[in-house]
All heavy atoms as an XYZ file, in Angstrom:
728
protein
N      95.203   -138.640    -15.210
C      94.578   -138.400    -16.514
C      95.575   -137.769    -17.475
O      95.677   -138.227    -18.599
C      93.348   -137.504    -16.316
C      92.656   -137.154    -17.576
S      91.685   -138.583    -18.097
C      90.680   -137.850    -19.302
N      96.292   -136.730    -17.027
C      97.281   -136.074    -17.881
C      98.394   -137.064    -18.214
O      98.901   -137.081    -19.338
C      97.833   -134.792    -17.213
C      96.714   -133.753    -17.128
C      99.014   -134.258    -17.977
C      97.087   -132.502    -16.400
N      98.756   -137.870    -17.252
C      99.806   -138.906    -17.449
C      99.428   -139.809    -18.637
O     100.269   -140.127    -19.487
C     100.004   -139.700    -16.179
C     100.967   -140.842    -16.360
N     102.321   -140.650    -16.565
C     100.784   -142.194    -16.335
C     102.900   -141.807    -16.679
N     101.988   -142.767    -16.546
N      98.166   -140.243    -18.692
C      97.718   -141.096    -19.791
C      97.788   -140.385    -21.119
O      98.129   -140.994    -22.141
C      96.284   -141.593    -19.523
C      96.215   -142.657    -18.464
C      94.819   -143.190    -18.327
C      94.754   -144.266    -17.258
N      93.424   -144.803    -17.132
N      97.422   -139.093    -21.152
C      97.466   -138.346    -22.393
C      98.911   -138.160    -22.897
O      99.154   -138.181    -24.095
C      96.833   -136.946    -22.208
C      95.324   -136.953    -21.976
C      94.847   -135.529    -21.642
C      94.605   -137.474    -23.209
N      99.824   -138.031    -21.973
C     101.223   -137.845    -22.352
C     101.851   -139.180    -22.788
O     102.601   -139.235    -23.770
C     102.035   -137.237    -21.184
C     103.494   -137.208    -21.487
C     101.515   -135.845    -20.853
N     101.544   -140.247    -22.084
C     102.198   -141.528    -22.402
C     101.517   -142.330    -23.507
O     102.124   -143.219    -24.075
C     102.284   -142.414    -21.137
O     100.964   -142.668    -20.668
C     103.135   -141.768    -20.082
N     100.284   -142.001    -23.842
C      99.566   -142.768    -24.869
C     100.306   -142.781    -26.208
O     100.466   -143.850    -26.804
C      98.139   -142.232    -25.023
N     100.774   -141.643    -26.723
C     101.491   -141.693    -28.001
C     102.778   -142.531    -27.924
O     103.124   -143.262    -28.841
C     101.823   -140.229    -28.298
C     100.836   -139.434    -27.512
C     100.559   -140.265    -26.288
N     103.463   -142.425    -26.796
C     104.702   -143.202    -26.622
C     104.380   -144.692    -26.599
O     105.056   -145.489    -27.247
C     105.425   -142.761    -25.320
C     105.900   -141.327    -25.454
C     106.584   -143.696    -25.017
C     106.386   -140.710    -24.170
N     103.343   -145.075    -25.876
C     102.955   -146.466    -25.818
C     102.542   -147.000    -27.178
O     102.840   -148.141    -27.513
C     101.832   -146.676    -24.784
C     102.287   -146.468    -23.359
O     103.455   -146.584    -23.055
N     101.357   -146.149    -22.496
N     101.867   -146.166    -27.949
C     101.461   -146.553    -29.285
C     102.667   -146.802    -30.174
O     102.716   -147.800    -30.894
C     100.547   -145.486    -29.905
C     100.018   -145.789    -31.323
C      99.192   -147.059    -31.316
C      99.215   -144.614    -31.812
N     103.640   -145.915    -30.123
C     104.867   -146.075    -30.913
C     105.594   -147.357    -30.493
O     106.088   -148.111    -31.328
C     105.779   -144.835    -30.755
C     107.169   -145.108    -31.344
C     105.159   -143.634    -31.386
N     105.659   -147.630    -29.195
C     106.302   -148.859    -28.710
C     105.567   -150.087    -29.226
O     106.194   -151.049    -29.717
C     106.358   -148.866    -27.160
C     107.341   -147.783    -26.673
C     106.737   -150.239    -26.637
C     107.319   -147.531    -25.183
N     104.234   -150.089    -29.172
C     103.460   -151.222    -29.655
C     103.655   -151.438    -31.152
O     103.773   -152.565    -31.622
C     101.989   -151.058    -29.327
C     101.680   -151.310    -27.863
C     100.212   -151.206    -27.572
C      99.994   -151.384    -26.067
N      98.597   -151.402    -25.736
N     103.685   -150.348    -31.907
C     103.906   -150.445    -33.345
C     105.294   -151.005    -33.638
O     105.466   -151.874    -34.477
C     103.708   -149.072    -34.036
C     102.219   -148.680    -33.996
C     104.205   -149.103    -35.490
C     101.915   -147.272    -34.440
N     106.295   -150.511    -32.897
C     107.635   -151.012    -33.056
C     107.770   -152.482    -32.751
O     108.429   -153.247    -33.490
N     107.092   -152.937    -31.708
C     107.109   -154.349    -31.352
C     106.467   -155.203    -32.430
O     106.941   -156.283    -32.759
C     106.405   -154.568    -30.009
C     107.165   -154.056    -28.823
C     106.368   -154.058    -27.522
O     105.123   -154.244    -27.578
O     106.989   -153.824    -26.472
N     105.377   -154.698    -33.005
C     104.671   -155.431    -34.053
C     105.520   -155.513    -35.324
O     105.607   -156.576    -35.976
C     103.320   -154.763    -34.373
C     102.485   -155.510    -35.346
C     102.026   -156.825    -34.801
C     101.086   -157.521    -35.750
N     100.777   -158.871    -35.368
N     106.187   -154.412    -35.652
C     107.081   -154.399    -36.824
C     108.211   -155.407    -36.626
O     108.549   -156.188    -37.526
C     107.630   -152.984    -37.099
C     108.757   -153.024    -38.119
C     106.523   -152.057    -37.571
N     108.800   -155.412    -35.438
C     109.880   -156.377    -35.142
C     109.378   -157.800    -35.232
O     110.029   -158.688    -35.792
C     110.462   -156.103    -33.769
C     111.627   -157.034    -33.440
C     112.063   -156.905    -32.012
C     113.202   -157.828    -31.666
N     113.030   -159.223    -32.002
N     108.193   -158.031    -34.689
C     107.603   -159.365    -34.722
C     107.400   -159.843    -36.170
O     107.744   -160.983    -36.518
C     106.242   -159.343    -33.995
C     105.537   -160.669    -33.947
C     104.176   -160.518    -33.257
O     104.113   -159.879    -32.175
O     103.193   -161.046    -33.807
N     106.870   -158.961    -37.014
C     106.653   -159.325    -38.420
C     107.968   -159.524    -39.174
O     108.084   -160.429    -39.996
C     105.800   -158.242    -39.107
C     104.376   -158.200    -38.642
C     103.605   -159.505    -38.899
O     103.760   -160.118    -39.984
O     102.884   -159.940    -37.975
N     108.956   -158.678    -38.867
C     110.275   -158.812    -39.515
C     110.920   -160.140    -39.086
O     111.491   -160.858    -39.952
C     111.162   -157.648    -39.143
N     110.833   -160.481    -37.811
C     111.369   -161.744    -37.345
C     110.662   -162.934    -37.990
O     111.288   -163.927    -38.339
C     111.296   -161.850    -35.818
C     112.315   -160.993    -35.117
O     113.261   -160.494    -35.777
O     112.168   -160.796    -33.871
N     109.375   -162.794    -38.133
C     108.593   -163.863    -38.733
C     109.036   -164.062    -40.195
O     109.238   -165.200    -40.637
C     107.093   -163.503    -38.705
C     106.194   -164.669    -38.976
C     104.731   -164.297    -39.035
C     104.216   -163.674    -37.768
N     102.799   -163.362    -37.823
N     109.256   -163.004    -40.909
C     109.706   -163.084    -42.309
C     111.159   -163.608    -42.351
O     111.478   -164.446    -43.179
C     109.657   -161.707    -42.972
C     110.277   -161.636    -44.338
C     109.554   -162.410    -45.414
O     108.340   -162.660    -45.265
O     110.190   -162.742    -46.429
N     111.976   -163.153    -41.435
C     113.376   -163.503    -41.442
C     113.589   -164.951    -41.025
O     114.496   -165.620    -41.541
C     114.128   -162.563    -40.481
C     115.647   -162.510    -40.594
C     116.085   -162.097    -41.989
C     116.187   -161.556    -39.567
N     112.785   -165.446    -40.114
C     113.011   -166.779    -39.568
C     111.858   -167.744    -39.806
O     111.675   -168.715    -39.067
C     113.306   -166.676    -38.066
C     114.563   -165.881    -37.789
C     114.495   -164.651    -37.161
C     115.802   -166.334    -38.225
C     115.657   -163.913    -36.928
C     116.941   -165.613    -38.017
C     116.874   -164.404    -37.370
O     118.009   -163.669    -37.162
N     111.074   -167.528    -40.829
C     109.975   -168.417    -41.200
C     110.544   -169.545    -42.051
O     111.083   -169.311    -43.145
C     108.892   -167.642    -41.940
C     107.751   -168.501    -42.342
O     107.095   -169.091    -41.436
O     107.474   -168.614    -43.549
N     110.478   -170.773    -41.546
C     111.090   -171.918    -42.236
C     110.582   -172.104    -43.681
O     111.401   -172.244    -44.586
C     110.915   -173.189    -41.430
C     111.753   -173.257    -40.146
C     111.332   -174.438    -39.291
C     113.230   -173.318    -40.452
N     109.266   -172.099    -43.930
C     108.803   -172.266    -45.321
C     109.299   -171.131    -46.248
O     109.637   -171.384    -47.407
C     107.287   -172.259    -45.212
C     107.021   -172.693    -43.814
C     108.145   -172.124    -42.994
N     109.374   -169.917    -45.737
C     109.852   -168.806    -46.539
C     111.316   -169.016    -46.891
O     111.736   -168.810    -48.049
C     109.686   -167.474    -45.804
O     108.296   -167.270    -45.520
C     110.212   -166.319    -46.589
N     112.117   -169.422    -45.929
C     113.544   -169.648    -46.163
C     113.723   -170.802    -47.174
O     114.534   -170.699    -48.102
C     114.262   -169.972    -44.853
C     114.229   -168.769    -43.916
C     115.729   -170.368    -45.142
C     114.687   -169.032    -42.507
N     112.944   -171.869    -47.009
C     113.039   -172.989    -47.952
C     112.696   -172.544    -49.385
O     113.379   -172.910    -50.340
C     112.124   -174.117    -47.523
C     112.588   -174.794    -46.244
C     111.536   -175.725    -45.662
O     110.356   -175.599    -45.907
N     112.012   -176.694    -44.874
N     111.653   -171.723    -49.497
C     111.252   -171.217    -50.816
C     112.354   -170.354    -51.425
O     112.651   -170.461    -52.623
C     109.957   -170.427    -50.697
C     109.428   -169.931    -52.028
C     109.031   -171.056    -52.974
O     108.541   -172.087    -52.541
N     109.257   -170.859    -54.245
N     112.973   -169.535    -50.600
C     114.053   -168.684    -51.113
C     115.265   -169.512    -51.531
O     115.951   -169.158    -52.507
C     114.438   -167.621    -50.062
C     113.375   -166.573    -49.923
C     113.785   -165.480    -48.951
C     112.649   -164.466    -48.890
N     113.058   -163.205    -48.313
N     115.548   -170.591    -50.810
C     116.636   -171.487    -51.225
C     116.343   -172.128    -52.569
O     117.243   -172.237    -53.419
C     116.867   -172.555    -50.144
C     117.674   -172.128    -48.933
C     117.530   -173.155    -47.808
C     119.128   -171.932    -49.294
N     115.123   -172.555    -52.770
C     114.733   -173.145    -54.053
C     114.855   -172.121    -55.176
O     115.396   -172.429    -56.246
C     113.309   -173.711    -53.969
C     113.260   -174.916    -53.034
C     112.782   -174.097    -55.358
C     111.868   -175.366    -52.635
N     114.347   -170.919    -54.921
C     114.442   -169.869    -55.937
C     115.904   -169.546    -56.269
O     116.276   -169.360    -57.452
C     113.739   -168.612    -55.471
C     112.232   -168.739    -55.427
C     111.576   -167.516    -54.763
O     112.196   -166.768    -54.064
N     110.271   -167.381    -55.012
N     116.734   -169.484    -55.254
C     118.139   -169.206    -55.451
C     118.789   -170.293    -56.296
O     119.554   -169.999    -57.215
C     118.849   -169.105    -54.073
C     120.324   -168.782    -54.098
C     120.555   -167.386    -54.623
C     120.902   -168.935    -52.691
N     118.502   -171.545    -55.992
C     119.041   -172.671    -56.742
C     118.639   -172.578    -58.218
O     119.456   -172.772    -59.108
C     118.559   -173.990    -56.153
C     119.015   -175.239    -56.879
C     120.481   -175.519    -56.671
O     121.016   -175.240    -55.613
N     121.148   -176.069    -57.675
N     117.364   -172.254    -58.456
C     116.874   -172.123    -59.815
C     117.579   -170.985    -60.563
O     117.966   -171.134    -61.725
C     115.351   -171.917    -59.828
C     114.588   -173.162    -59.428
S     112.806   -172.917    -59.247
C     112.359   -172.296    -60.838
N     117.744   -169.865    -59.887
C     118.429   -168.724    -60.498
C     119.861   -169.085    -60.874
O     120.348   -168.719    -61.960
C     118.424   -167.518    -59.545
C     117.047   -166.893    -59.372
S     117.009   -165.615    -58.075
C     118.125   -164.397    -58.763
N     120.518   -169.826    -60.012
C     121.886   -170.229    -60.278
C     121.936   -171.207    -61.458
O     122.772   -171.051    -62.373
C     122.522   -170.875    -59.042
C     123.889   -171.407    -59.283
C     124.973   -170.554    -59.547
C     124.131   -172.785    -59.257
C     126.234   -171.072    -59.777
C     125.392   -173.285    -59.475
C     126.451   -172.441    -59.747
O     127.699   -172.936    -59.969
N     121.064   -172.188    -61.446
C     121.056   -173.182    -62.531
C     120.707   -172.565    -63.879
O     121.169   -173.045    -64.910
C     120.094   -174.309    -62.179
C     120.615   -175.220    -61.062
C     119.645   -176.308    -60.661
O     118.570   -176.449    -61.300
O     119.963   -177.048    -59.728
N     119.912   -171.505    -63.866
C     119.540   -170.837    -65.105
C     120.593   -169.797    -65.528
O     120.436   -169.146    -66.542
C     118.179   -170.164    -64.963
C     116.989   -171.105    -64.825
C     115.724   -170.321    -64.481
C     116.784   -171.921    -66.078
N     121.620   -169.641    -64.727
C     122.698   -168.718    -65.063
C     122.359   -167.259    -64.798
O     122.986   -166.360    -65.330
N     121.344   -167.029    -63.954
C     120.915   -165.664    -63.680
C     121.794   -164.981    -62.640
O     121.820   -163.756    -62.571
C     119.461   -165.644    -63.204
C     118.494   -166.101    -64.286
C     117.044   -166.158    -63.808
O     116.780   -165.762    -62.638
O     116.198   -166.629    -64.576
N     122.511   -165.769    -61.835
C     123.435   -165.185    -60.846
C     124.751   -165.972    -60.917
O     124.764   -167.157    -61.194
C     122.857   -165.209    -59.429
C     122.518   -166.633    -58.962
C     121.682   -164.313    -59.292
C     122.161   -166.751    -57.508
N     125.854   -165.291    -60.648
C     127.148   -166.003    -60.647
C     127.296   -166.896    -59.436
O     126.599   -166.727    -58.401
C     128.180   -164.865    -60.629
C     127.444   -163.685    -60.090
C     125.992   -163.873    -60.425
N     128.237   -167.843    -59.521
C     128.456   -168.807    -58.444
C     128.800   -168.129    -57.115
O     128.315   -168.539    -56.060
C     129.538   -169.799    -58.838
C     129.734   -170.888    -57.795
C     130.769   -171.911    -58.220
O     131.312   -171.800    -59.329
O     130.991   -172.840    -57.443
N     129.601   -167.097    -57.172
C     130.019   -166.389    -55.946
C     128.818   -165.806    -55.224
O     128.685   -165.935    -54.007
C     131.019   -165.295    -56.288
C     131.640   -164.637    -55.083
C     132.706   -163.640    -55.469
O     133.731   -164.043    -56.054
O     132.482   -162.440    -55.204
N     127.936   -165.156    -55.948
C     126.726   -164.576    -55.353
C     125.818   -165.661    -54.822
O     125.200   -165.523    -53.761
C     125.996   -163.706    -56.368
N     125.724   -166.755    -55.581
C     124.909   -167.891    -55.156
C     125.402   -168.443    -53.824
O     124.614   -168.641    -52.892
C     124.931   -168.985    -56.228
C     124.387   -170.307    -55.740
C     123.010   -170.504    -55.615
C     125.247   -171.361    -55.418
C     122.502   -171.714    -55.154
C     124.737   -172.557    -54.973
C     123.378   -172.741    -54.851
O     122.878   -173.924    -54.410
N     126.696   -168.678    -53.725
C     127.257   -169.275    -52.491
C     127.063   -168.333    -51.295
O     126.742   -168.787    -50.208
C     128.718   -169.608    -52.702
C     128.911   -170.838    -53.554
C     130.339   -171.244    -53.664
C     130.470   -172.529    -54.472
N     131.837   -173.020    -54.488
N     127.238   -167.029    -51.498
C     127.100   -166.073    -50.417
C     125.646   -166.037    -49.913
O     125.380   -166.071    -48.700
C     127.535   -164.681    -50.857
N     124.708   -165.997    -50.843
C     123.291   -165.938    -50.473
C     122.849   -167.270    -49.870
O     122.084   -167.296    -48.903
C     122.437   -165.594    -51.681
C     120.982   -165.359    -51.376
C     120.799   -164.152    -50.519
C     119.314   -163.885    -50.306
N     119.071   -162.767    -49.390
N     123.352   -168.359    -50.412
C     122.998   -169.679    -49.868
C     123.480   -169.792    -48.407
O     122.744   -170.280    -47.550
C     123.635   -170.782    -50.701
C     123.296   -172.177    -50.194
C     124.037   -173.269    -50.927
O     125.237   -173.097    -51.182
O     123.383   -174.294    -51.216
N     124.707   -169.337    -48.160
C     125.234   -169.384    -46.804
C     124.372   -168.564    -45.832
O     124.055   -169.002    -44.735
C     126.671   -168.865    -46.786
C     127.332   -168.986    -45.440
C     128.785   -168.552    -45.476
O     129.449   -168.679    -46.503
O     129.245   -168.065    -44.408
N     123.961   -167.382    -46.285
C     123.109   -166.521    -45.459
C     121.780   -167.209    -45.150
O     121.314   -167.240    -44.010
C     122.829   -165.185    -46.160
C     121.839   -164.315    -45.475
C     121.294   -163.201    -46.342
O     122.009   -162.729    -47.262
O     120.133   -162.794    -46.138
N     121.144   -167.807    -46.185
C     119.859   -168.462    -45.978
C     119.986   -169.688    -45.103
O     119.111   -169.952    -44.273
C     119.250   -168.836    -47.353
C     118.733   -167.649    -48.174
C     118.428   -168.091    -49.591
C     117.518   -167.031    -47.529
N     121.064   -170.443    -45.265
C     121.257   -171.636    -44.417
C     121.486   -171.253    -42.974
O     120.996   -171.936    -42.060
C     122.399   -172.488    -44.961
C     122.114   -173.208    -46.285
C     123.382   -173.895    -46.795
C     120.967   -174.171    -46.162
N     122.171   -170.160    -42.750
C     122.376   -169.664    -41.365
C     121.014   -169.279    -40.761
O     120.706   -169.626    -39.621
C     123.333   -168.472    -41.341
O     124.605   -168.898    -41.878
C     123.522   -167.935    -39.954
N     120.229   -168.540    -41.551
C     118.869   -168.177    -41.073
C     118.044   -169.404    -40.807
O     117.282   -169.467    -39.834
C     118.181   -167.270    -42.105
C     118.714   -165.855    -42.089
C     118.142   -164.958    -43.140
N     116.721   -165.116    -43.392
C     116.141   -164.669    -44.503
N     116.836   -164.018    -45.423
N     114.859   -164.849    -44.696
N     118.178   -170.429    -41.653
C     117.426   -171.665    -41.453
C     117.808   -172.320    -40.144
O     116.949   -172.785    -39.406
C     117.667   -172.611    -42.635
C     116.812   -173.839    -42.589
C     115.542   -173.828    -43.160
C     117.236   -175.007    -41.954
C     114.725   -174.953    -43.116
C     116.430   -176.141    -41.910
C     115.181   -176.106    -42.479
O     114.381   -177.201    -42.410
N     119.101   -172.383    -39.867
C     119.560   -172.974    -38.603
C     119.027   -172.232    -37.395
O     118.586   -172.851    -36.416
C     121.086   -173.000    -38.566
C     121.727   -173.976    -39.518
C     123.229   -173.905    -39.568
O     123.813   -173.249    -38.673
O     123.812   -174.464    -40.492
N     119.043   -170.905    -37.457
C     118.509   -170.091    -36.353
C     117.012   -170.337    -36.206
O     116.513   -170.526    -35.083
C     118.810   -168.600    -36.570
C     118.074   -167.749    -35.557
C     120.316   -168.334    -36.500
N     116.299   -170.358    -37.322
C     114.849   -170.595    -37.292
C     114.533   -171.950    -36.708
O     113.590   -172.095    -35.912
C     114.282   -170.437    -38.690
N     115.309   -172.946    -37.091
C     115.067   -174.308    -36.568
C     115.314   -174.344    -35.075
O     114.540   -174.964    -34.323
C     115.990   -175.284    -37.303
C     115.526   -176.688    -37.242
C     114.201   -176.836    -37.961
C     113.837   -178.285    -38.066
N     112.417   -178.464    -38.374
N     116.371   -173.671    -34.615
C     116.658   -173.634    -33.186
C     115.538   -172.921    -32.428
O     115.127   -173.364    -31.347
C     118.007   -172.930    -32.926
C     118.423   -172.966    -31.474
C     118.605   -174.357    -30.922
O     119.124   -175.244    -31.599
N     118.153   -174.591    -29.721
N     115.039   -171.813    -32.990
C     113.916   -171.108    -32.356
C     112.681   -172.003    -32.269
O     111.987   -172.010    -31.270
C     113.598   -169.816    -33.128
C     114.610   -168.701    -33.053
C     114.262   -167.597    -34.047
C     114.709   -168.163    -31.628
N     112.451   -172.763    -33.300
C     111.303   -173.679    -33.334
C     111.446   -174.746    -32.232
O     110.495   -175.048    -31.521
C     111.177   -174.345    -34.692
C     109.976   -175.244    -34.817
C     109.920   -175.909    -36.182
O     110.770   -176.776    -36.481
O     109.003   -175.552    -36.933
N     112.644   -175.285    -32.105
C     112.893   -176.293    -31.071
C     112.675   -175.702    -29.682
O     112.051   -176.327    -28.810
C     114.319   -176.857    -31.209
C     114.429   -177.702    -32.483
C     114.738   -177.648    -29.979
C     115.835   -178.078    -32.866
N     113.165   -174.487    -29.461
C     112.986   -173.824    -28.175
C     111.527   -173.588    -27.869
O     111.084   -173.764    -26.718
C     113.759   -172.501    -28.163
C     115.265   -172.676    -28.098
C     116.033   -171.374    -28.276
O     115.416   -170.284    -28.289
O     117.252   -171.452    -28.393
N     110.747   -173.208    -28.874
C     109.324   -173.002    -28.668
C     108.636   -174.306    -28.277
O     107.777   -174.324    -27.400
C     108.665   -172.413    -29.923
C     109.034   -170.978    -30.188
C     108.475   -170.479    -31.496
O     108.043   -171.248    -32.360
N     108.495   -169.154    -31.680
N     108.992   -175.397    -28.927
C     108.390   -176.698    -28.598
C     108.764   -177.117    -27.177
O     107.936   -177.637    -26.442
C     108.848   -177.779    -29.591
C     108.075   -177.746    -30.858
C     108.492   -177.284    -32.056
C     106.719   -178.152    -31.062
N     107.502   -177.386    -33.000
C     106.398   -177.921    -32.405
C     105.738   -178.693    -30.212
C     105.147   -178.218    -32.927
C     104.493   -178.987    -30.753
C     104.219   -178.771    -32.099
N     110.013   -176.839    -26.778
C     110.439   -177.188    -25.438
C     109.688   -176.369    -24.395
O     109.316   -176.904    -23.351
C     111.956   -176.960    -25.291
C     112.765   -177.997    -26.033
C     114.254   -177.699    -26.048
O     114.680   -176.588    -25.630
O     115.037   -178.571    -26.476
N     109.480   -175.093    -24.681
C     108.703   -174.236    -23.752
C     107.275   -174.740    -23.636
O     106.725   -174.770    -22.525
C     108.724   -172.787    -24.231
C     110.033   -172.102    -24.062
C     110.065   -170.711    -24.700
O     109.081   -170.274    -25.318
N     111.182   -170.027    -24.575
N     106.671   -175.130    -24.738
C     105.307   -175.636    -24.693
C     105.245   -176.928    -23.890
O     104.325   -177.135    -23.094
C     104.778   -175.890    -26.105
C     104.422   -174.608    -26.836
S     103.937   -174.841    -28.568
C     102.817   -176.182    -28.514
N     106.224   -177.801    -24.067
C     106.268   -179.046    -23.314
C     106.419   -178.792    -21.817
O     105.771   -179.452    -21.009
C     107.415   -179.925    -23.835
N     107.244   -177.836    -21.456
C     107.433   -177.507    -20.036
C     106.155   -176.947    -19.438
O     105.796   -177.264    -18.315
C     108.573   -176.491    -19.874
C     109.940   -177.096    -20.090
C     111.043   -176.058    -20.033
O     110.792   -174.880    -19.899
N     112.282   -176.525    -20.129
N     105.442   -176.113    -20.183
C     104.170   -175.559    -19.703
C     103.162   -176.655    -19.478
O     102.386   -176.636    -18.508
C     103.611   -174.510    -20.680
C     104.215   -173.158    -20.474
C     103.505   -172.122    -21.299
N     104.516   -171.510    -22.140
C     104.395   -171.304    -23.430
N     103.309   -171.616    -24.076
N     105.377   -170.749    -24.109
N     103.113   -177.644    -20.362
C     102.166   -178.746    -20.236
C     102.486   -179.590    -19.020
O     101.571   -180.114    -18.344
C     102.146   -179.605    -21.484
C     101.432   -178.936    -22.626
C     101.226   -179.899    -23.752
N     100.490   -179.229    -24.803
C      99.375   -179.730    -25.316
N      98.911   -180.881    -24.884
N      98.741   -179.083    -26.244
N     103.765   -179.747    -18.734
C     104.148   -180.516    -17.537
C     103.711   -179.827    -16.277
O     103.326   -180.476    -15.313
C     105.668   -180.718    -17.488
C     106.182   -181.722    -18.483
C     107.673   -181.907    -18.345
C     108.209   -182.875    -19.368
N     109.665   -183.020    -19.262
N     103.713   -178.527    -16.249
C     103.298   -177.747    -15.077
C     101.807   -177.820    -14.850
O     101.337   -177.673    -13.740
C     103.741   -176.302    -15.208
C     105.247   -176.122    -15.122
C     105.648   -174.663    -15.261
C     107.143   -174.507    -15.223
N     107.531   -173.111    -15.395
N     101.053   -178.035    -15.902
C      99.581   -178.064    -15.771
C      99.150   -179.327    -15.177
O      99.004   -180.137    -14.687
C      98.923   -177.893    -17.151
C      99.145   -176.527    -17.744
C      98.581   -176.405    -19.148
O      98.068   -177.381    -19.714
O      98.629   -175.317    -19.685
């Protein structure tokens, strides 16, 4: 009983941390979000709101995130396919 009282706050903090990480990863590697940010970036550049150097740096970052997100998506599909084969 005492063990549960002592570990409950720690477990809660761990669960909150995991949820925050999950949401951050979702935002960071969400394909539609990345695509939207690429479009916004392109528009900002074309309207002269950001210089070419800043545009290229941000575009490279977003494209890298897109590649990672796409790879994660492929891995998830492969895992689902493997689970179905086992059933």
